[in-house]
mmJSON file of the N, C-alpha and C atoms, coordinates in Angstrom:
{"data_MODEL":{"atom_site":{
"group_PDB":["ATOM","ATOM","ATOM","ATOM","ATOM","ATOM","ATOM","ATOM","ATOM","ATOM","ATOM","ATOM","ATOM","ATOM","ATOM","ATOM","ATOM","ATOM","ATOM","ATOM","ATOM","ATOM","ATOM","ATOM","ATOM","ATOM","ATOM","ATOM","ATOM","ATOM","ATOM","ATOM","ATOM","ATOM","ATOM","ATOM","ATOM","ATOM","ATOM","ATOM","ATOM","ATOM","ATOM","ATOM","ATOM","ATOM","ATOM","ATOM","ATOM","ATOM","ATOM","ATOM","ATOM","ATOM","ATOM","ATOM","ATOM","ATOM","ATOM","ATOM","ATOM","ATOM","ATOM","ATOM","ATOM","ATOM","ATOM","ATOM","ATOM","ATOM","ATOM","ATOM","ATOM","ATOM","ATOM","ATOM","ATOM","ATOM","ATOM","ATOM","ATOM","ATOM","ATOM","ATOM","ATOM","ATOM","ATOM","ATOM","ATOM","ATOM","ATOM","ATOM","ATOM","ATOM","ATOM","ATOM","ATOM","ATOM","ATOM","ATOM","ATOM","ATOM","ATOM","ATOM","ATOM","ATOM","ATOM","ATOM","ATOM","ATOM","ATOM","ATOM","ATOM","ATOM","ATOM","ATOM","ATOM","ATOM","ATOM","ATOM","ATOM","ATOM","ATOM","ATOM","ATOM","ATOM","ATOM","ATOM","ATOM","ATOM","ATOM","ATOM","ATOM","ATOM","ATOM","ATOM","ATOM","ATOM","ATOM","ATOM","ATOM","ATOM","ATOM","ATOM","ATOM","ATOM","ATOM","ATOM","ATOM","ATOM","ATOM","ATOM","ATOM","ATOM","ATOM","ATOM","ATOM","ATOM","ATOM","ATOM","ATOM","ATOM","ATOM","ATOM","ATOM","ATOM","ATOM","ATOM","ATOM","ATOM","ATOM","ATOM","ATOM","ATOM","ATOM","ATOM","ATOM","ATOM","ATOM","ATOM","ATOM","ATOM","ATOM","ATOM","ATOM","ATOM","ATOM","ATOM","ATOM","ATOM","ATOM","ATOM","ATOM","ATOM","ATOM","ATOM","ATOM","ATOM","ATOM","ATOM","ATOM","ATOM","ATOM","ATOM","ATOM","ATOM","ATOM","ATOM","ATOM","ATOM","ATOM","ATOM","ATOM"],
"id":[1,2,3,4,5,6,7,8,9,10,11,12,13,14,15,16,17,18,19,20,21,22,23,24,25,26,27,28,29,30,31,32,33,34,35,36,37,38,39,40,41,42,43,44,45,46,47,48,49,50,51,52,53,54,55,56,57,58,59,60,61,62,63,64,65,66,67,68,69,70,71,72,73,74,75,76,77,78,79,80,81,82,83,84,85,86,87,88,89,90,91,92,93,94,95,96,97,98,99,100,101,102,103,104,105,106,107,108,109,110,111,112,113,114,115,116,117,118,119,120,121,122,123,124,125,126,127,128,129,130,131,132,133,134,135,136,137,138,139,140,141,142,143,144,145,146,147,148,149,150,151,152,153,154,155,156,157,158,159,160,161,162,163,164,165,166,167,168,169,170,171,172,173,174,175,176,177,178,179,180,181,182,183,184,185,186,187,188,189,190,191,192,193,194,195,196,197,198,199,200,201,202,203,204,205,206,207,208,209,210,211,212,213],
"type_symbol":["N","C","C","N","C","C","N","C","C","N","C","C","N","C","C","N","C","C","N","C","C","N","C","C","N","C","C","N","C","C","N","C","C","N","C","C","N","C","C","N","C","C","N","C","C","N","C","C","N","C","C","N","C","C","N","C","C","N","C","C","N","C","C","N","C","C","N","C","C","N","C","C","N","C","C","N","C","C","N","C","C","N","C","C","N","C","C","N","C","C","N","C","C","N","C","C","N","C","C","N","C","C","N","C","C","N","C","C","N","C","C","N","C","C","N","C","C","N","C","C","N","C","C","N","C","C","N","C","C","N","C","C","N","C","C","N","C","C","N","C","C","N","C","C","N","C","C","N","C","C","N","C","C","N","C","C","N","C","C","N","C","C","N","C","C","N","C","C","N","C","C","N","C","C","N","C","C","N","C","C","N","C","C","N","C","C","N","C","C","N","C","C","N","C","C","N","C","C","N","C","C","N","C","C","N","C","C","N","C","C","N","C","C"],
"label_atom_id":["N","CA","C","N","CA","C","N","CA","C","N","CA","C","N","CA","C","N","CA","C","N","CA","C","N","CA","C","N","CA","C","N","CA","C","N","CA","C","N","CA","C","N","CA","C","N","CA","C","N","CA","C","N","CA","C","N","CA","C","N","CA","C","N","CA","C","N","CA","C","N","CA","C","N","CA","C","N","CA","C","N","CA","C","N","CA","C","N","CA","C","N","CA","C","N","CA","C","N","CA","C","N","CA","C","N","CA","C","N","CA","C","N","CA","C","N","CA","C","N","CA","C","N","CA","C","N","CA","C","N","CA","C","N","CA","C","N","CA","C","N","CA","C","N","CA","C","N","CA","C","N","CA","C","N","CA","C","N","CA","C","N","CA","C","N","CA","C","N","CA","C","N","CA","C","N","CA","C","N","CA","C","N","CA","C","N","CA","C","N","CA","C","N","CA","C","N","CA","C","N","CA","C","N","CA","C","N","CA","C","N","CA","C","N","CA","C","N","CA","C","N","CA","C","N","CA","C","N","CA","C","N","CA","C","N","CA","C","N","CA","C","N","CA","C","N","CA","C"],
"label_alt_id":[null,null,null,null,null,null,null,null,null,null,null,null,null,null,null,null,null,null,null,null,null,null,null,null,null,null,null,null,null,null,null,null,null,null,null,null,null,null,null,null,null,null,null,null,null,null,null,null,null,null,null,null,null,null,null,null,null,null,null,null,null,null,null,null,null,null,null,null,null,null,null,null,null,null,null,null,null,null,null,null,null,null,null,null,null,null,null,null,null,null,null,null,null,null,null,null,null,null,null,null,null,null,null,null,null,null,null,null,null,null,null,null,null,null,null,null,null,null,null,null,null,null,null,null,null,null,null,null,null,null,null,null,null,null,null,null,null,null,null,null,null,null,null,null,null,null,null,null,null,null,null,null,null,null,null,null,null,null,null,null,null,null,null,null,null,null,null,null,null,null,null,null,null,null,null,null,null,null,null,null,null,null,null,null,null,null,null,null,null,null,null,null,null,null,null,null,null,null,null,null,null,null,null,null,null,null,null,null,null,null,null,null,null],
"label_comp_id":["MET","MET","MET","LYS","LYS","LYS","PRO","PRO","PRO","TYR","TYR","TYR","LEU","LEU","LEU","ASP","ASP","ASP","ASP","ASP","ASP","TYR","TYR","TYR","ALA","ALA","ALA","PHE","PHE","PHE","PRO","PRO","PRO","GLN","GLN","GLN","LEU","LEU","LEU","ASN","ASN","ASN","ASP","ASP","ASP","PHE","PHE","PHE","SER","SER","SER","VAL","VAL","VAL","ARG","ARG","ARG","ARG","ARG","ARG","MET","MET","MET","LEU","LEU","LEU","TYR","TYR","TYR","GLU","GLU","GLU","ARG","ARG","ARG","ASN","ASN","ASN","GLY","GLY","GLY","PHE","PHE","PHE","GLU","GLU","GLU","LEU","LEU","LEU","LEU","LEU","LEU","ILE","ILE","ILE","GLU","GLU","GLU","LYS","LYS","LYS","LYS","LYS","LYS","VAL","VAL","VAL","ASP","ASP","ASP","LEU","LEU","LEU","PRO","PRO","PRO","SER","SER","SER","LYS","LYS","LYS","TYR","TYR","TYR","SER","SER","SER","ALA","ALA","ALA","LYS","LYS","LYS","GLN","GLN","GLN","PHE","PHE","PHE","ALA","ALA","ALA","ARG","ARG","ARG","ARG","ARG","ARG","PHE","PHE","PHE","LYS","LYS","LYS","GLY","GLY","GLY","MET","MET","MET","SER","SER","SER","ASN","ASN","ASN","GLU","GLU","GLU","ASP","ASP","ASP","ILE","ILE","ILE","VAL","VAL","VAL","THR","THR","THR","SER","SER","SER","GLY","GLY","GLY","ALA","ALA","ALA","PHE","PHE","PHE","LEU","LEU","LEU","GLN","GLN","GLN","ALA","ALA","ALA","ALA","ALA","ALA","ARG","ARG","ARG","ARG","ARG","ARG"],
"label_asym_id":["A","A","A","A","A","A","A","A","A","A","A","A","A","A","A","A","A","A","A","A","A","A","A","A","A","A","A","A","A","A","A","A","A","A","A","A","A","A","A","A","A","A","A","A","A","A","A","A","A","A","A","A","A","A","A","A","A","A","A","A","A","A","A","A","A","A","A","A","A","A","A","A","A","A","A","A","A","A","A","A","A","A","A","A","A","A","A","A","A","A","A","A","A","A","A","A","A","A","A","A","A","A","A","A","A","A","A","A","A","A","A","A","A","A","A","A","A","A","A","A","A","A","A","A","A","A","A","A","A","A","A","A","A","A","A","A","A","A","A","A","A","A","A","A","A","A","A","A","A","A","A","A","A","A","A","A","A","A","A","A","A","A","A","A","A","A","A","A","A","A","A","A","A","A","A","A","A","A","A","A","A","A","A","A","A","A","A","A","A","A","A","A","A","A","A","A","A","A","A","A","A","A","A","A","A","A","A","A","A","A","A","A","A"],
"label_entity_id":["1","1","1","1","1","1","1","1","1","1","1","1","1","1","1","1","1","1","1","1","1","1","1","1","1","1","1","1","1","1","1","1","1","1","1","1","1","1","1","1","1","1","1","1","1","1","1","1","1","1","1","1","1","1","1","1","1","1","1","1","1","1","1","1","1","1","1","1","1","1","1","1","1","1","1","1","1","1","1","1","1","1","1","1","1","1","1","1","1","1","1","1","1","1","1","1","1","1","1","1","1","1","1","1","1","1","1","1","1","1","1","1","1","1","1","1","1","1","1","1","1","1","1","1","1","1","1","1","1","1","1","1","1","1","1","1","1","1","1","1","1","1","1","1","1","1","1","1","1","1","1","1","1","1","1","1","1","1","1","1","1","1","1","1","1","1","1","1","1","1","1","1","1","1","1","1","1","1","1","1","1","1","1","1","1","1","1","1","1","1","1","1","1","1","1","1","1","1","1","1","1","1","1","1","1","1","1","1","1","1","1","1","1"],
"label_seq_id":[1,1,1,2,2,2,3,3,3,4,4,4,5,5,5,6,6,6,7,7,7,8,8,8,9,9,9,10,10,10,11,11,11,12,12,12,13,13,13,14,14,14,15,15,15,16,16,16,17,17,17,18,18,18,19,19,19,20,20,20,21,21,21,22,22,22,23,23,23,24,24,24,25,25,25,26,26,26,27,27,27,28,28,28,29,29,29,30,30,30,31,31,31,32,32,32,33,33,33,34,34,34,35,35,35,36,36,36,37,37,37,38,38,38,39,39,39,40,40,40,41,41,41,42,42,42,43,43,43,44,44,44,45,45,45,46,46,46,47,47,47,48,48,48,49,49,49,50,50,50,51,51,51,52,52,52,53,53,53,54,54,54,55,55,55,56,56,56,57,57,57,58,58,58,59,59,59,60,60,60,61,61,61,62,62,62,63,63,63,64,64,64,65,65,65,66,66,66,67,67,67,68,68,68,69,69,69,70,70,70,71,71,71],
"pdbx_PDB_ins_code":[null,null,null,null,null,null,null,null,null,null,null,null,null,null,null,null,null,null,null,null,null,null,null,null,null,null,null,null,null,null,null,null,null,null,null,null,null,null,null,null,null,null,null,null,null,null,null,null,null,null,null,null,null,null,null,null,null,null,null,null,null,null,null,null,null,null,null,null,null,null,null,null,null,null,null,null,null,null,null,null,null,null,null,null,null,null,null,null,null,null,null,null,null,null,null,null,null,null,null,null,null,null,null,null,null,null,null,null,null,null,null,null,null,null,null,null,null,null,null,null,null,null,null,null,null,null,null,null,null,null,null,null,null,null,null,null,null,null,null,null,null,null,null,null,null,null,null,null,null,null,null,null,null,null,null,null,null,null,null,null,null,null,null,null,null,null,null,null,null,null,null,null,null,null,null,null,null,null,null,null,null,null,null,null,null,null,null,null,null,null,null,null,null,null,null,null,null,null,null,null,null,null,null,null,null,null,null,null,null,null,null,null,null],
"Cartn_x":[-2.465,-3.647,-4.314,-4.647,-5.708,-7.223,-7.801,-9.324,-10.089,-10.382,-10.747,-10.038,-9.368,-8.015,-8.744,-9.111,-9.747,-10.488,-9.493,-10.323,-11.103,-11.155,-11.735,-13.306,-13.2,-14.333,-15.3,-14.222,-14.967,-13.789,-13.886,-13.994,-13.584,-15.424,-14.766,-13.569,-13.475,-11.547,-10.188,-10.558,-9.939,-10.323,-11.559,-11.56,-11.136,-10.649,-10.366,-10.895,-11.852,-13.376,-13.166,-13.781,-13.956,-13.023,-11.583,-9.976,-10.489,-10.185,-10.331,-12.09,-13.051,-14.183,-13.406,-12.741,-13.016,-11.712,-10.689,-9.697,-11.04,-11.135,-12.188,-12.962,-14.021,-14.476,-14.223,-12.783,-12.568,-11.385,-11.778,-10.302,-9.518,-9.207,-8.166,-8.04,-6.837,-7.008,-5.791,-6.368,-5.699,-4.305,-2.928,-2.453,-1.737,-1.329,-0.954,-1.95,-2.18,-3.64,-2.609,-1.916,-1.778,-2.622,-2.633,-3.21,-2.01,-3.134,-2.271,-3.449,-3.647,-5.157,-4.607,-5.261,-5.33,-5.753,-6.594,-8.035,-8.161,-10.306,-10.621,-10.998,-10.529,-11.411,-12.662,-12.797,-14.065,-15.889,-16.452,-17.536,-18.0,-18.104,-18.368,-19.748,-20.466,-22.275,-21.328,-19.925,-18.836,-18.169,-18.285,-17.842,-18.793,-17.713,-19.257,-19.845,-20.594,-22.213,-21.44,-20.218,-20.33,-18.604,-18.341,-17.493,-18.335,-20.139,-20.714,-20.834,-21.09,-21.286,-19.892,-18.849,-17.543,-18.015,-17.296,-17.455,-16.375,-16.56,-15.973,-14.054,-14.426,-12.958,-12.14,-12.713,-12.373,-11.723,-13.006,-12.161,-10.963,-10.789,-9.407,-8.605,-8.409,-7.784,-6.581,-5.185,-4.788,-3.638,-3.244,-2.145,-2.724,-2.624,-2.289,-1.678,-1.686,-0.606,-1.467,-2.031,-3.054,-1.855,-1.35,-0.872,-2.041,-1.771,-2.393,-2.254,-2.777,-2.196,-4.149,-4.02,-4.712,-4.817,-6.609,-6.967,-6.68],
"Cartn_y":[-11.306,-10.512,-11.439,-11.843,-12.204,-11.641,-12.535,-12.419,-11.043,-11.278,-10.537,-9.303,-8.994,-7.958,-6.787,-7.924,-6.938,-6.033,-4.744,-3.732,-3.453,-4.318,-4.094,-4.425,-5.853,-6.733,-5.967,-5.348,-4.461,-3.232,-2.566,-1.153,-0.435,0.028,0.29,-0.399,-1.468,-1.318,-0.028,0.86,1.533,3.087,2.695,3.636,3.481,5.077,4.714,4.076,4.981,4.692,3.083,2.448,1.619,0.698,0.9,-0.222,-0.159,1.336,1.707,0.697,0.862,-0.06,-1.553,-1.625,-3.129,-3.649,-3.24,-3.634,-3.28,-2.737,-2.444,-3.863,-4.006,-4.806,-6.253,-6.562,-7.714,-8.384,-7.551,-7.459,-6.972,-5.823,-5.208,-3.788,-3.557,-1.743,-1.237,0.421,1.027,0.95,1.216,1.096,3.29,3.111,4.268,4.613,5.738,6.373,7.57,7.489,8.501,8.837,10.273,10.221,11.794,11.279,12.207,13.165,13.899,15.136,16.023,15.339,16.322,16.969,18.62,18.518,17.769,17.569,17.411,18.804,18.397,19.505,19.132,17.471,17.231,16.712,16.504,15.859,14.43,14.005,12.518,12.256,13.639,13.594,13.039,14.026,13.711,13.026,11.719,10.3,8.881,8.292,7.272,6.838,5.901,5.416,4.897,3.847,3.03,3.763,4.925,6.154,6.8,6.638,8.091,8.302,7.127,7.048,7.022,7.37,8.182,8.943,8.955,9.967,11.619,12.181,13.587,13.335,12.735,11.801,11.221,9.913,9.252,10.019,11.297,11.315,12.796,13.1,13.349,12.705,12.078,11.416,10.823,11.094,10.818,9.277,9.015,8.221,8.091,6.581,6.695,5.266,5.359,4.357,4.042,2.329,2.444,0.862,1.348,-0.198,-0.016,-1.346,-2.354,-3.401,-3.813,-5.231,-5.839,-7.451,-8.423,-7.698,-7.733,-7.271,-8.22],
"Cartn_z":[5.012,5.421,6.751,7.302,8.073,7.85,7.816,6.273,7.774,9.367,9.941,9.927,9.868,9.587,7.777,8.172,6.468,6.056,5.421,5.32,5.073,3.52,2.907,2.854,4.248,3.871,5.458,6.324,7.522,7.604,6.604,6.49,8.184,8.951,10.188,11.079,11.019,11.625,11.36,10.855,10.227,11.385,12.001,12.314,13.479,14.392,15.377,16.875,17.157,17.871,18.601,16.799,16.921,17.276,17.008,17.962,18.967,19.698,21.22,22.17,21.355,22.152,21.501,20.368,20.357,21.682,21.664,22.798,24.393,24.538,25.846,26.268,24.675,25.332,24.982,24.542,24.443,25.561,26.711,28.24,28.085,27.085,27.28,28.038,28.803,29.494,28.707,27.791,27.045,28.264,28.719,28.878,27.932,26.36,25.91,24.763,24.896,23.852,22.996,22.13,21.205,19.949,19.575,18.831,17.992,16.69,15.338,15.351,15.1,14.053,13.319,12.195,11.223,10.787,10.644,10.341,9.084,8.166,7.16,6.282,5.413,4.461,4.369,4.462,3.903,5.052,4.949,6.167,5.812,6.828,6.447,5.091,5.023,4.425,2.624,1.858,1.37,0.961,2.231,2.159,1.227,1.177,0.634,1.648,0.892,1.372,2.825,2.235,3.333,5.449,5.076,5.942,6.144,5.523,6.255,7.715,8.272,9.742,10.267,9.817,11.004,11.966,12.983,13.429,12.963,14.03,13.915,14.276,15.123,15.955,14.93,14.525,12.913,11.769,11.87,10.087,10.353,11.28,12.006,12.531,12.611,13.182,12.181,12.013,11.127,11.608,12.277,13.069,14.079,15.726,16.535,16.814,18.207,18.662,20.376,20.196,21.229,21.663,23.346,23.928,25.188,25.548,26.055,26.369,27.677,28.555,28.94,28.796,29.537,31.095,31.437,32.638,33.646],
"occupancy":[1.0,1.0,1.0,1.0,1.0,1.0,1.0,1.0,1.0,1.0,1.0,1.0,1.0,1.0,1.0,1.0,1.0,1.0,1.0,1.0,1.0,1.0,1.0,1.0,1.0,1.0,1.0,1.0,1.0,1.0,1.0,1.0,1.0,1.0,1.0,1.0,1.0,1.0,1.0,1.0,1.0,1.0,1.0,1.0,1.0,1.0,1.0,1.0,1.0,1.0,1.0,1.0,1.0,1.0,1.0,1.0,1.0,1.0,1.0,1.0,1.0,1.0,1.0,1.0,1.0,1.0,1.0,1.0,1.0,1.0,1.0,1.0,1.0,1.0,1.0,1.0,1.0,1.0,1.0,1.0,1.0,1.0,1.0,1.0,1.0,1.0,1.0,1.0,1.0,1.0,1.0,1.0,1.0,1.0,1.0,1.0,1.0,1.0,1.0,1.0,1.0,1.0,1.0,1.0,1.0,1.0,1.0,1.0,1.0,1.0,1.0,1.0,1.0,1.0,1.0,1.0,1.0,1.0,1.0,1.0,1.0,1.0,1.0,1.0,1.0,1.0,1.0,1.0,1.0,1.0,1.0,1.0,1.0,1.0,1.0,1.0,1.0,1.0,1.0,1.0,1.0,1.0,1.0,1.0,1.0,1.0,1.0,1.0,1.0,1.0,1.0,1.0,1.0,1.0,1.0,1.0,1.0,1.0,1.0,1.0,1.0,1.0,1.0,1.0,1.0,1.0,1.0,1.0,1.0,1.0,1.0,1.0,1.0,1.0,1.0,1.0,1.0,1.0,1.0,1.0,1.0,1.0,1.0,1.0,1.0,1.0,1.0,1.0,1.0,1.0,1.0,1.0,1.0,1.0,1.0,1.0,1.0,1.0,1.0,1.0,1.0,1.0,1.0,1.0,1.0,1.0,1.0,1.0,1.0,1.0,1.0,1.0,1.0],
"B_iso_or_equiv":[0.0,0.0,0.0,0.0,0.0,0.0,0.0,0.0,0.0,0.0,0.0,0.0,0.0,0.0,0.0,0.0,0.0,0.0,0.0,0.0,0.0,0.0,0.0,0.0,0.0,0.0,0.0,0.0,0.0,0.0,0.0,0.0,0.0,0.0,0.0,0.0,0.0,0.0,0.0,0.0,0.0,0.0,0.0,0.0,0.0,0.0,0.0,0.0,0.0,0.0,0.0,0.0,0.0,0.0,0.0,0.0,0.0,0.0,0.0,0.0,0.0,0.0,0.0,0.0,0.0,0.0,0.0,0.0,0.0,0.0,0.0,0.0,0.0,0.0,0.0,0.0,0.0,0.0,0.0,0.0,0.0,0.0,0.0,0.0,0.0,0.0,0.0,0.0,0.0,0.0,0.0,0.0,0.0,0.0,0.0,0.0,0.0,0.0,0.0,0.0,0.0,0.0,0.0,0.0,0.0,0.0,0.0,0.0,0.0,0.0,0.0,0.0,0.0,0.0,0.0,0.0,0.0,0.0,0.0,0.0,0.0,0.0,0.0,0.0,0.0,0.0,0.0,0.0,0.0,0.0,0.0,0.0,0.0,0.0,0.0,0.0,0.0,0.0,0.0,0.0,0.0,0.0,0.0,0.0,0.0,0.0,0.0,0.0,0.0,0.0,0.0,0.0,0.0,0.0,0.0,0.0,0.0,0.0,0.0,0.0,0.0,0.0,0.0,0.0,0.0,0.0,0.0,0.0,0.0,0.0,0.0,0.0,0.0,0.0,0.0,0.0,0.0,0.0,0.0,0.0,0.0,0.0,0.0,0.0,0.0,0.0,0.0,0.0,0.0,0.0,0.0,0.0,0.0,0.0,0.0,0.0,0.0,0.0,0.0,0.0,0.0,0.0,0.0,0.0,0.0,0.0,0.0,0.0,0.0,0.0,0.0,0.0,0.0],
"pdbx_formal_charge":[null,null,null,null,null,null,null,null,null,null,null,null,null,null,null,null,null,null,null,null,null,null,null,null,null,null,null,null,null,null,null,null,null,null,null,null,null,null,null,null,null,null,null,null,null,null,null,null,null,null,null,null,null,null,null,null,null,null,null,null,null,null,null,null,null,null,null,null,null,null,null,null,null,null,null,null,null,null,null,null,null,null,null,null,null,null,null,null,null,null,null,null,null,null,null,null,null,null,null,null,null,null,null,null,null,null,null,null,null,null,null,null,null,null,null,null,null,null,null,null,null,null,null,null,null,null,null,null,null,null,null,null,null,null,null,null,null,null,null,null,null,null,null,null,null,null,null,null,null,null,null,null,null,null,null,null,null,null,null,null,null,null,null,null,null,null,null,null,null,null,null,null,null,null,null,null,null,null,null,null,null,null,null,null,null,null,null,null,null,null,null,null,null,null,null,null,null,null,null,null,null,null,null,null,null,null,null,null,null,null,null,null,null],
"auth_seq_id":[1,1,1,2,2,2,3,3,3,4,4,4,5,5,5,6,6,6,7,7,7,8,8,8,9,9,9,10,10,10,11,11,11,12,12,12,13,13,13,14,14,14,15,15,15,16,16,16,17,17,17,18,18,18,19,19,19,20,20,20,21,21,21,22,22,22,23,23,23,24,24,24,25,25,25,26,26,26,27,27,27,28,28,28,29,29,29,30,30,30,31,31,31,32,32,32,33,33,33,34,34,34,35,35,35,36,36,36,37,37,37,38,38,38,39,39,39,40,40,40,41,41,41,42,42,42,43,43,43,44,44,44,45,45,45,46,46,46,47,47,47,48,48,48,49,49,49,50,50,50,51,51,51,52,52,52,53,53,53,54,54,54,55,55,55,56,56,56,57,57,57,58,58,58,59,59,59,60,60,60,61,61,61,62,62,62,63,63,63,64,64,64,65,65,65,66,66,66,67,67,67,68,68,68,69,69,69,70,70,70,71,71,71],
"auth_comp_id":["MET","MET","MET","LYS","LYS","LYS","PRO","PRO","PRO","TYR","TYR","TYR","LEU","LEU","LEU","ASP","ASP","ASP","ASP","ASP","ASP","TYR","TYR","TYR","ALA","ALA","ALA","PHE","PHE","PHE","PRO","PRO","PRO","GLN","GLN","GLN","LEU","LEU","LEU","ASN","ASN","ASN","ASP","ASP","ASP","PHE","PHE","PHE","SER","SER","SER","VAL","VAL","VAL","ARG","ARG","ARG","ARG","ARG","ARG","MET","MET","MET","LEU","LEU","LEU","TYR","TYR","TYR","GLU","GLU","GLU","ARG","ARG","ARG","ASN","ASN","ASN","GLY","GLY","GLY","PHE","PHE","PHE","GLU","GLU","GLU","LEU","LEU","LEU","LEU","LEU","LEU","ILE","ILE","ILE","GLU","GLU","GLU","LYS","LYS","LYS","LYS","LYS","LYS","VAL","VAL","VAL","ASP","ASP","ASP","LEU","LEU","LEU","PRO","PRO","PRO","SER","SER","SER","LYS","LYS","LYS","TYR","TYR","TYR","SER","SER","SER","ALA","ALA","ALA","LYS","LYS","LYS","GLN","GLN","GLN","PHE","PHE","PHE","ALA","ALA","ALA","ARG","ARG","ARG","ARG","ARG","ARG","PHE","PHE","PHE","LYS","LYS","LYS","GLY","GLY","GLY","MET","MET","MET","SER","SER","SER","ASN","ASN","ASN","GLU","GLU","GLU","ASP","ASP","ASP","ILE","ILE","ILE","VAL","VAL","VAL","THR","THR","THR","SER","SER","SER","GLY","GLY","GLY","ALA","ALA","ALA","PHE","PHE","PHE","LEU","LEU","LEU","GLN","GLN","GLN","ALA","ALA","ALA","ALA","ALA","ALA","ARG","ARG","ARG","ARG","ARG","ARG"],
"auth_asym_id":["A","A","A","A","A","A","A","A","A","A","A","A","A","A","A","A","A","A","A","A","A","A","A","A","A","A","A","A","A","A","A","A","A","A","A","A","A","A","A","A","A","A","A","A","A","A","A","A","A","A","A","A","A","A","A","A","A","A","A","A","A","A","A","A","A","A","A","A","A","A","A","A","A","A","A","A","A","A","A","A","A","A","A","A","A","A","A","A","A","A","A","A","A","A","A","A","A","A","A","A","A","A","A","A","A","A","A","A","A","A","A","A","A","A","A","A","A","A","A","A","A","A","A","A","A","A","A","A","A","A","A","A","A","A","A","A","A","A","A","A","A","A","A","A","A","A","A","A","A","A","A","A","A","A","A","A","A","A","A","A","A","A","A","A","A","A","A","A","A","A","A","A","A","A","A","A","A","A","A","A","A","A","A","A","A","A","A","A","A","A","A","A","A","A","A","A","A","A","A","A","A","A","A","A","A","A","A","A","A","A","A","A","A"],
"auth_atom_id":["N","CA","C","N","CA","C","N","CA","C","N","CA","C","N","CA","C","N","CA","C","N","CA","C","N","CA","C","N","CA","C","N","CA","C","N","CA","C","N","CA","C","N","CA","C","N","CA","C","N","CA","C","N","CA","C","N","CA","C","N","CA","C","N","CA","C","N","CA","C","N","CA","C","N","CA","C","N","CA","C","N","CA","C","N","CA","C","N","CA","C","N","CA","C","N","CA","C","N","CA","C","N","CA","C","N","CA","C","N","CA","C","N","CA","C","N","CA","C","N","CA","C","N","CA","C","N","CA","C","N","CA","C","N","CA","C","N","CA","C","N","CA","C","N","CA","C","N","CA","C","N","CA","C","N","CA","C","N","CA","C","N","CA","C","N","CA","C","N","CA","C","N","CA","C","N","CA","C","N","CA","C","N","CA","C","N","CA","C","N","CA","C","N","CA","C","N","CA","C","N","CA","C","N","CA","C","N","CA","C","N","CA","C","N","CA","C","N","CA","C","N","CA","C","N","CA","C","N","CA","C","N","CA","C","N","CA","C","N","CA","C","N","CA","C","N","CA","C"],
"pdbx_PDB_model_num":[1,1,1,1,1,1,1,1,1,1,1,1,1,1,1,1,1,1,1,1,1,1,1,1,1,1,1,1,1,1,1,1,1,1,1,1,1,1,1,1,1,1,1,1,1,1,1,1,1,1,1,1,1,1,1,1,1,1,1,1,1,1,1,1,1,1,1,1,1,1,1,1,1,1,1,1,1,1,1,1,1,1,1,1,1,1,1,1,1,1,1,1,1,1,1,1,1,1,1,1,1,1,1,1,1,1,1,1,1,1,1,1,1,1,1,1,1,1,1,1,1,1,1,1,1,1,1,1,1,1,1,1,1,1,1,1,1,1,1,1,1,1,1,1,1,1,1,1,1,1,1,1,1,1,1,1,1,1,1,1,1,1,1,1,1,1,1,1,1,1,1,1,1,1,1,1,1,1,1,1,1,1,1,1,1,1,1,1,1,1,1,1,1,1,1,1,1,1,1,1,1,1,1,1,1,1,1,1,1,1,1,1,1]
}}}
């Protein structure tokens, strides 16, 4: 695995909202965005410290497909 995509070193890269923001910030236009949401019985305050800042959107997103093209 490439170190800059290491989920342990950068757990926030698992956040759907962060990935979407990184695409847009780096000159990509999102062409397709499909998400699968599943309700969560947990809230962010019940998570370990490094995950407490997760948005509700990220908590309920169980999977996503993003297709982007460079602008």
